[in-house]
Backbone as a printed PyTorch tensor [residue, N CA C, xyz], in Angstrom:
tensor([[[  0.8550,  -1.2490,   0.0270],
         [ -0.1490,  -0.0470,   0.0660],
         [  0.8970,   1.2510,   0.0280]],

        [[  0.6760,   2.2250,  -0.8190],
         [  1.2260,   3.3320,  -0.9090],
         [  0.9310,   4.5000,   0.1230]],

        [[  1.8660,   5.0730,   0.8110],
         [  1.5130,   5.9680,   1.7150],
         [  1.0650,   7.3330,   1.1610]],

        [[ -0.0220,   7.8830,   1.7690],
         [ -0.4360,   9.1020,   1.3430],
         [  0.2220,  10.2150,   1.9880]],

        [[  0.7690,  11.3210,   1.3610],
         [  1.2790,  12.2190,   2.0980],
         [  0.7510,  13.6420,   1.6290]],

        [[  1.1150,  14.5990,   2.6310],
         [  0.8210,  15.9870,   1.9460],
         [  2.0920,  16.7640,   1.9940]],

        [[  2.4000,  17.0970,   0.7130],
         [  3.7590,  17.8670,   0.4960],
         [  3.3670,  19.1860,   0.3880]],

        [[  4.2160,  19.9840,   1.1330],
         [  4.2800,  21.4680,   1.1190],
         [  5.3840,  22.2670,   0.4320]],

        [[  5.0300,  22.8820,  -0.4990],
         [  6.1150,  23.8470,  -1.0690],
         [  5.9300,  25.2160,  -0.4780]],

        [[  7.0910,  25.6780,  -0.0760],
         [  7.0750,  26.8700,   0.9200],
         [  8.4700,  27.6540,   0.6600]],

        [[  8.4650,  28.8580,   0.8080],
         [  9.7550,  29.5650,   0.9520],
         [ 10.7950,  28.9780,   2.0220]],

        [[ 12.0640,  28.8320,   1.4170],
         [ 13.0100,  28.5370,   2.5370],
         [ 13.1140,  29.3390,   3.5880]],

        [[ 13.0160,  28.8570,   5.0060],
         [ 13.0560,  29.7680,   5.9330],
         [ 14.5910,  30.4250,   6.0290]],

        [[ 15.4240,  29.9520,   5.3150],
         [ 16.8840,  30.7080,   5.3210],
         [ 16.9900,  31.6310,   4.0950]],

        [[ 15.8700,  31.7070,   3.3210],
         [ 15.9280,  32.6990,   2.2160],
         [ 16.7310,  32.4160,   0.9760]],

        [[ 16.8280,  30.8390,   0.7180],
         [ 17.6140,  30.3980,  -0.5810],
         [ 16.7510,  29.9520,  -1.4730]],

        [[ 15.5780,  30.4310,  -1.5310],
         [ 14.3790,  29.9310,  -2.7430],
         [ 13.4300,  29.3080,  -2.0440]],

        [[ 12.9230,  27.9710,  -2.6430],
         [ 11.7890,  27.3080,  -2.1110],
         [ 12.1230,  26.0350,  -1.9000]],

        [[ 11.3980,  25.3580,  -0.9280],
         [ 11.6610,  24.0350,  -0.4590],
         [ 10.5770,  23.1890,  -0.4160]],

        [[ 10.6750,  21.9390,  -0.3170],
         [  9.6130,  20.8600,  -0.3430],
         [  9.5940,  20.1210,   0.9840]],

        [[  8.5390,  20.0940,   1.7830],
         [  8.5880,  19.1440,   3.0060],
         [  7.3460,  18.2780,   2.9000]],

        [[  7.6700,  17.1640,   3.4820],
         [  6.3010,  16.3380,   3.6190],
         [  5.7420,  16.5050,   5.1420]],

        [[  4.5700,  16.6220,   5.0490],
         [  3.8870,  16.9810,   6.4180],
         [  4.1460,  15.8190,   7.4320]],

        [[  4.4100,  16.1980,   8.6940],
         [  4.8060,  15.3200,   9.6490],
         [  6.2830,  14.8450,   9.5980]],

        [[  7.0430,  15.2620,   8.7540],
         [  8.5240,  15.1380,   8.5900],
         [  9.1140,  16.1620,   8.9580]],

        [[ 10.3930,  16.1050,   9.7590],
         [ 11.2520,  17.3550,   9.8730],
         [ 12.0530,  17.8400,   8.7340]],

        [[ 12.4830,  16.8790,   8.0590],
         [ 13.5430,  17.3310,   6.9070],
         [ 12.7280,  17.9660,   5.8140]],

        [[ 13.6420,  18.8460,   5.2560],
         [ 13.0230,  19.5360,   3.9540],
         [ 13.9540,  19.2860,   2.7090]],

        [[ 13.5860,  19.4270,   1.5280],
         [ 14.4960,  19.3330,   0.4480],
         [ 15.5790,  20.4200,   0.5770]],

        [[ 16.5140,  20.1220,  -0.5130],
         [ 17.3370,  21.2630,  -0.8470],
         [ 16.6230,  22.3220,  -1.3450]],

        [[ 16.9760,  23.6450,  -1.2700],
         [ 16.3350,  24.6530,  -1.9550],
         [ 16.2360,  24.6130,  -3.6560]],

        [[ 15.0400,  25.0020,  -4.0660],
         [ 15.0850,  25.1020,  -5.4730],
         [ 15.0060,  26.6210,  -5.8150]],

        [[ 15.5220,  27.0860,  -6.9880],
         [ 15.6840,  28.4660,  -7.3220],
         [ 14.2530,  29.1590,  -7.5080]],

        [[ 13.2480,  28.3940,  -7.8930],
         [ 11.9880,  29.1880,  -8.0810],
         [ 10.9910,  28.3390,  -7.6840]],

        [[  9.8890,  28.9480,  -7.1760],
         [  8.6380,  28.2120,  -6.8250],
         [  8.1880,  27.2360,  -7.7960]],

        [[  8.0690,  27.6450,  -9.2110],
         [  7.7800,  26.6760, -10.2070],
         [  8.5540,  25.4580, -10.3100]],

        [[  9.9600,  25.5130, -10.0480],
         [ 10.8850,  24.2720, -10.1360],
         [ 10.3850,  23.4670,  -8.8350]],

        [[ 10.1750,  23.8720,  -7.6520],
         [  9.7280,  23.1680,  -6.6750],
         [  8.4740,  22.6100,  -6.7200]],

        [[  7.6560,  23.2970,  -7.3310],
         [  6.0670,  22.7440,  -7.7410],
         [  6.1470,  21.4930,  -8.5220]],

        [[  7.1510,  21.6160,  -9.7330],
         [  7.1440,  20.4340, -10.6540],
         [  7.8060,  19.2570, -10.0570]],

        [[  8.6770,  19.4430,  -9.3400],
         [  9.3920,  18.2630,  -8.3810],
         [  8.3070,  17.7200,  -7.4440]],

        [[  7.4870,  18.5450,  -6.9090],
         [  6.5430,  18.0480,  -5.8630],
         [  5.4430,  17.2090,  -6.6110]],

        [[  5.0180,  17.7760,  -7.8750],
         [  3.8790,  17.0420,  -8.5510],
         [  4.4420,  15.6200,  -9.0080]],

        [[  5.7610,  15.3690,  -9.2380],
         [  6.3390,  14.0630,  -9.5080],
         [  5.9940,  13.2880,  -8.2440]],

        [[  6.4580,  13.5840,  -7.3450],
         [  6.2420,  12.9550,  -5.9220],
         [  4.6290,  12.6790,  -5.6870]],

        [[  3.8490,  13.3900,  -6.1140],
         [  2.3690,  13.2670,  -5.8520],
         [  1.8480,  12.0300,  -6.8640]],

        [[  2.7060,  12.2850,  -8.1780],
         [  2.2140,  11.0790,  -9.1140],
         [  2.7680,   9.7920,  -8.4350]],

        [[  3.8350,   9.9130,  -7.8020],
         [  4.3750,   8.4310,  -7.3400],
         [  3.7390,   7.7850,  -6.1130]],

        [[  3.0580,   8.8780,  -5.4700],
         [  2.2430,   8.2210,  -4.1650],
         [  0.7760,   8.8830,  -4.2500]],

        [[  0.1160,   7.8080,  -5.0150],
         [ -1.5260,   8.3630,  -5.1720],
         [ -2.1840,   8.4240,  -3.9630]],

        [[ -2.9930,   9.4110,  -4.1050],
         [ -3.6570,   9.9490,  -2.9090],
         [ -3.0830,  11.1450,  -2.2080]],

        [[ -1.8460,  11.4220,  -2.5200],
         [ -0.9580,  12.4980,  -1.9420],
         [ -1.4390,  13.9020,  -2.4160]],

        [[ -1.1560,  14.6960,  -1.6670],
         [ -1.7050,  16.2020,  -2.0560],
         [ -0.4600,  17.3130,  -2.1050]],

        [[ -0.5180,  18.1880,  -2.7530],
         [  0.3710,  19.4030,  -2.9170],
         [ -0.1850,  20.4250,  -2.4780]],

        [[  0.3900,  21.1580,  -1.3790],
         [ -0.1590,  22.6610,  -0.8680],
         [  1.0670,  23.5270,  -0.9740]],

        [[  0.6670,  24.7730,  -1.4180],
         [  1.7020,  25.8160,  -1.6190],
         [  1.4930,  26.7430,  -0.3680]],

        [[  2.4200,  26.9560,   0.3610],
         [  2.4050,  28.0110,   1.4100],
         [  3.2300,  29.0870,   1.0100]],

        [[  2.6310,  30.2970,   1.1380],
         [  3.1550,  31.4520,   0.7190],
         [  4.2530,  32.0110,   1.9220]],

        [[  4.3000,  31.5550,   3.1690],
         [  4.8780,  31.7850,   4.1970],
         [  5.5640,  30.4880,   4.5940]],

        [[  6.8600,  30.5910,   5.1380],
         [  7.3380,  29.5810,   5.7620],
         [  6.8510,  29.1770,   7.1100]],

        [[  6.8810,  27.8600,   7.5700],
         [  6.2470,  27.7550,   8.8460],
         [  7.2830,  28.2280,   9.8460]],

        [[  6.5250,  28.3730,  11.2810],
         [  7.6270,  28.7350,  12.2920],
         [  8.5330,  27.7880,  12.5210]],

        [[  9.6450,  28.2670,  13.0720],
         [ 10.6270,  27.2890,  13.3950],
         [ 10.3950,  26.4440,  14.5990]],

        [[ 10.7070,  25.2000,  14.6990],
         [ 10.6190,  24.3430,  15.7570],
         [ 11.7160,  24.5130,  16.7800]],

        [[ 11.4420,  24.2010,  18.1270],
         [ 12.4520,  24.3160,  19.1060],
         [ 13.8110,  23.9110,  18.8140]],

        [[ 13.7270,  22.7190,  18.0340],
         [ 14.9850,  22.1000,  17.7330],
         [ 15.7770,  23.0180,  16.6370]],

        [[ 15.0740,  23.5590,  15.5480],
         [ 15.6200,  24.3470,  14.7570],
         [ 16.3230,  25.5500,  15.2870]],

        [[ 15.4780,  26.1800,  16.3170],
         [ 16.0630,  27.4130,  16.9590],
         [ 17.2280,  27.0430,  17.8130]],

        [[ 17.2050,  25.9150,  18.5540],
         [ 18.4070,  25.5550,  19.1310],
         [ 19.7390,  25.4270,  18.3320]],

        [[ 19.3010,  24.7650,  17.1480],
         [ 20.5840,  24.3180,  16.1700],
         [ 21.0300,  25.6780,  15.6360]],

        [[ 20.1240,  26.8750,  15.4250],
         [ 20.5240,  28.0540,  14.9140],
         [ 21.4830,  28.8360,  15.9250]],

        [[ 20.9560,  28.8340,  17.0960],
         [ 21.6310,  29.4220,  18.3390],
         [ 23.0940,  28.8060,  18.4530]],

        [[ 23.2260,  27.5080,  18.1710],
         [ 24.5330,  26.8980,  18.5070],
         [ 25.4810,  27.1180,  17.4200]],

        [[ 24.9600,  27.4360,  16.1750],
         [ 25.8750,  27.6000,  15.1360],
         [ 26.6230,  28.8370,  15.1760]]])
């Protein structure tokens, strides 16, 4: 059975373009140069996982406590 996921295309919180993240997962893709490149890549993922969805977020999500701690340590 194929896992159904919701993929979010959003601005990179670090300002390097656009990233893709699967809902419920911490990791994100490497940044894409444009929103359209990120969408095209995500559409392929949605085709590979029937029942999955693509959501475009105009704003990046708030940082998690782990991400904040990692940035402060850098």
